[in-house]
C-alpha positions in Angstrom: -17.8 -4.3 -27.3 -16.9 -6.6 -24.5 -14.3 -9.2 -24.8 -12.9 -11.9 -22.4 -9.4 -13.4 -22.6 -7.2 -15.8 -20.8 -4.2 -14.2 -22.3 -3.4 -10.7 -23.8 -1.3 -9.7 -26.7 1.5 -7.2 -26.6 -0.8 -4.6 -28.1 -3.6 -5.2 -25.6 -1.1 -4.9 -22.7 0.1 -1.6 -24.1 -3.2 -0.3 -24.4 -4.0 -1.3 -20.9 -0.9 0.4 -19.6 -1.9 3.4 -21.6 -5.3 3.7 -20.1 -4.0 3.2 -16.7 -1.6 6.2 -17.2 -4.5 8.2 -18.5 -6.8 7.5 -15.6 -3.9 8.0 -13.1 -3.3 11.5 -14.3 -7.0 12.2 -13.9 -7.8 10.7 -10.6 -4.2 11.1 -8.8 -4.1 7.4 -7.9 -2.6 4.4 -9.7 -5.6 2.5 -10.8 -4.0 -1.0 -10.9 -1.7 -2.6 -8.3 1.7 -3.8 -9.1 0.5 -7.4 -8.8 -2.3 -6.7 -11.3 0.3 -5.2 -13.7 2.5 -8.3 -13.4 -0.6 -10.4 -14.1 -0.9 -8.8 -17.4 1.7 -11.3 -18.7 0.7 -15.0 -18.6 -2.5 -16.8 -17.8 -3.0 -16.3 -14.1 -6.5 -14.8 -14.5 -9.2 -13.5 -16.6 -9.1 -10.3 -18.6 -12.1 -8.3 -19.6 -11.6 -5.6 -22.4 -14.3 -3.2 -23.3 -13.8 -1.0 -26.4 -15.9 2.0 -27.7 -15.2 3.2 -31.1 -12.3 0.8 -31.4 -10.5 2.2 -28.5 -9.8 0.5 -25.2 -11.9 2.3 -22.6 -12.3 -0.3 -19.9 -10.4 -3.2 -18.5 -11.0 -5.7 -15.7 -8.8 -8.4 -14.4 -9.8 -11.4 -12.0 -7.0 -13.2 -10.7 -6.4 -15.0 -7.4 -9.7 -14.5 -6.1 -9.3 -10.6 -6.4 -10.4 -8.2 -9.2 -9.1 -4.8 -10.4 -10.8 -2.5 -12.8 -10.0 0.6 -14.8 -12.5 2.2 -16.8 -14.2 5.3 -18.0 -17.6 6.1 -16.4 -19.6 4.6 -19.4 -17.5 1.5 -19.4 -17.4 0.8 -15.7 -20.7 -1.3 -15.4 -19.9 -3.2 -18.6 -16.6 -4.3 -17.1 -18.4 -5.3 -13.7 -21.0 -7.2 -15.4 -18.4 -9.3 -17.4 -16.4 -9.9 -14.2 -19.5 -10.9 -12.3 -20.3 -13.4 -15.1 -17.0 -15.1 -14.4 -17.2 -15.7 -10.6 -19.7 -15.8 -7.9 -17.6 -14.5 -4.9 -14.5 -12.2 -5.3 -12.8 -9.2 -3.8 -12.3 -5.9 -5.7 -10.2 -2.8 -5.3 -11.1 0.8 -5.4 -7.9 2.8 -5.4 -7.9 6.2 -4.0 -10.5 8.7 -2.8 -11.6 9.7 -6.3 -12.2 6.2 -7.6 -15.7 5.5 -9.2 -15.4 1.9 -8.4 -16.4 2.3 -4.5 -19.7 3.8 -5.4 -20.5 1.4 -8.1 -19.8 -1.7 -6.4 -21.5 -0.6 -3.1 -24.7 0.1 -5.2 -24.3 -3.7 -6.3 -24.4 -4.9 -2.7 -20.7 -5.4 -2.3 -19.3 -5.3 1.3 -16.2 -3.3 2.6 -13.6 -5.8 3.9 -10.3 -4.1 3.9 -8.8 -0.5 4.0 -5.2 0.3 2.8 -3.6 3.6 3.6 -1.4 5.6 1.4 0.9 7.4 3.6 3.4 10.2 2.4 6.3 12.3 3.9 8.9 14.6 2.4 12.5 13.5 2.1 15.1 16.0 3.5 17.8 15.3 6.1 17.0 11.7 7.2 18.7 10.8 10.7 21.0 7.8 10.7 19.9 4.7 12.5 22.2 2.2 13.7 21.8 -1.5 13.2 20.7 -3.4 16.5 23.8 -5.4 17.9 25.0 -8.3 15.9 23.2 -7.3 12.7 24.7 -5.9 9.6 23.4 -4.8 6.2 24.1 -5.3 2.7 22.2 -5.0 -0.8 20.3 -7.9 -2.5 22.2 -10.3 -4.7 20.4 -11.3 -7.7 20.7 -15.0 -8.5 21.7 -15.8 -4.8 19.2 -14.2 -2.4 15.9 -15.4 -3.9 15.2 -18.5 -2.0 16.2 -16.9 1.4 14.3 -13.8 0.7 11.1 -15.8 -0.2 11.2 -17.8 2.9 11.8 -14.6 5.0 9.0 -12.8 3.2 6.5 -15.6 3.7 7.4 -15.7 7.6 7.2 -11.9 7.9 3.8 -11.7 6.1 2.2 -15.2 7.1 -1.0 -13.4 7.8 -1.1 -10.9 4.9 -3.8 -11.9 2.1 -1.2 -11.1 -0.5 2.3 -10.4 0.0 2.8 -13.6 2.1 2.0 -15.8 -0.8 4.6 -14.5 -3.3 6.4 -17.1 -5.5 9.6 -17.2 -7.4 7.8 -16.0 -10.3 6.4 -13.1 -8.6 9.7 -12.0 -7.5 11.4 -12.6 -10.9 8.8 -10.6 -12.7 9.7 -7.6 -10.2 13.3 -8.2 -11.0 12.6 -7.7 -14.7 10.6 -4.3 -14.2 12.6 -1.1 -15.4 12.4 0.2 -11.7 14.0 -2.7 -10.2 17.4 -1.6 -8.6 19.3 -4.1 -6.3 21.2 -1.2 -4.8 17.8 -0.2 -3.1 16.8 -3.5 -1.9 18.5 -3.5 1.6 19.0 -6.9 3.5 19.8 -7.2 7.2 21.6 -10.2 8.4 22.6 -11.6 11.6 25.1 -14.6 12.0 24.7 -15.2 8.2 20.9 -15.5 8.3 18.7 -13.0 6.5 16.4 -11.5 9.2 15.0 -8.2 7.6 14.7 -6.2 4.4 13.6 -2.9 3.0 12.7 -3.0 -0.7 12.7 0.5 -2.1 11.3 1.6 -5.4 11.6 4.9 -7.4 8.7 6.1 -9.6 9.1 7.6 -13.1 8.3 11.2 -11.3 11.2 10.3 -8.8 8.7 9.9 -5.9 10.4 7.0 -3.8 8.3 4.3 -2.1 8.8 1.9 0.7 7.7 -0.9 -1.4 8.2 -3.7 1.1 9.5 -3.8 4.7 9.7 -7.0 6.6 11.3 -8.3 9.6 11.6 -12.0 10.9 9.2 -12.9 13.6 12.1 -13.6 15.9 13.7 -10.3 15.3 10.8 -8.1 15.8 10.7 -5.7 18.7 14.5 -5.3 18.3 14.5 -1.8 16.7 15.5 -3.6 13.3 12.2 -2.3 11.5 13.2 1.4 12.3 16.9 0.8 11.2 15.8 -0.6 8.0 13.1 2.2 7.3 15.6 5.0 8.0 18.2 3.5 6.0 16.1 3.0 3.1 14.7 6.6 3.2 18.4 7.7 3.4 19.1 5.7 0.1 15.9 7.1 -1.7 17.0 10.9 -0.6 20.5 10.2 -1.8 19.0 8.9 -5.1 17.1 12.2 -5.7 13.7 11.4 -4.3 12.3 14.4 -2.7 9.1 12.6 -1.2 8.2 9.1 -0.3 5.0 7.0 -0.2 4.2 3.8 1.3 1.0 1.5 1.7 -0.2 0.0 5.0 -3.3 -1.7 6.1 -5.6 -0.2 8.6 -5.4 -3.0 10.9 -1.6 -3.1 11.1 -1.3 -0.9 14.3 2.4 -1.7 14.6 3.4 -0.7 11.2 1.2 2.4 11.3 3.0 3.6 14.6 6.4 3.0 13.0 5.6 4.9 10.1 3.8 7.9 11.8 6.6 8.3 14.2 8.9 8.4 11.3 6.9 11.5 9.9 4.4 9.8 7.5 1.0 11.3 7.3 -2.1 9.7 5.5 -2.6 11.0 1.8 -5.3 8.5 0.6 -6.9 5.2 1.2 -7.8 2.2 -1.1 -10.7 0.3 -0.2 -11.3 -3.6 -1.0 -14.8 -4.7 -1.4 -16.1 -8.3 -1.5 -18.9 -9.6 -3.7 -20.9 -12.0 -1.7 -21.4 -15.4 -3.4 -24.6 -15.7 -5.3 -26.6 -18.8 -5.3 -26.7 -20.6 -8.5 -30.0 -21.3 -10.2 -30.9 -24.6 -11.5 
């Protein structure tokens, strides 16, 4: 049975998260992004639920022009059919090298438009990195730093298709997550102005993540990005993480160089496809 909803019940959200956990254990990669998980709450998009024998076995989400899917092999096409009935033109993610979604959408004529690499490195002794001259660091302050951070994030990721359009609601949704820790949200300032940040994350299995690292356009090329990266890695190591991951776009050569020089290696790749718009009949 296939259902399409604008809003989900608490029971449905719990079932979706449970299915996501099950598929992550099987495939080795999270099947939904953090943005998709955040959009389980509210009415930001359309939700497709496919049940088999009364159990949720497939889920699809279409929000902000982008779709994400988690489904068993028998339910995948039903989810895709329902999503295609909702929109003529959208993008969709296939997370990890073992995802069945890539082959399924390629067979439907979708075009590959973006590669997102997952990098990984062990955390051992992390070298200290000095701040550039005139820069000092502190941690994020809830209830105070949100406006300045949103402005900096928008400037640092002005050309990014997702990160640069974060809203106050997006930020506050992350602040409510169990994993959120302001002590792991590092802020760099110069003359009282926020010019960079490294937001770290620790997963339930204690794996650390470079969640978001951003530098103001006017502060790029000063060594601030490297300093923020290393200080965040030191925080994760001190918090008990033995390894760290991050995600970076294939066309972001500057960030790739920074991370690879810091010892990161490519572990997996997410692929984004676009469904070309279909002409409407009649």
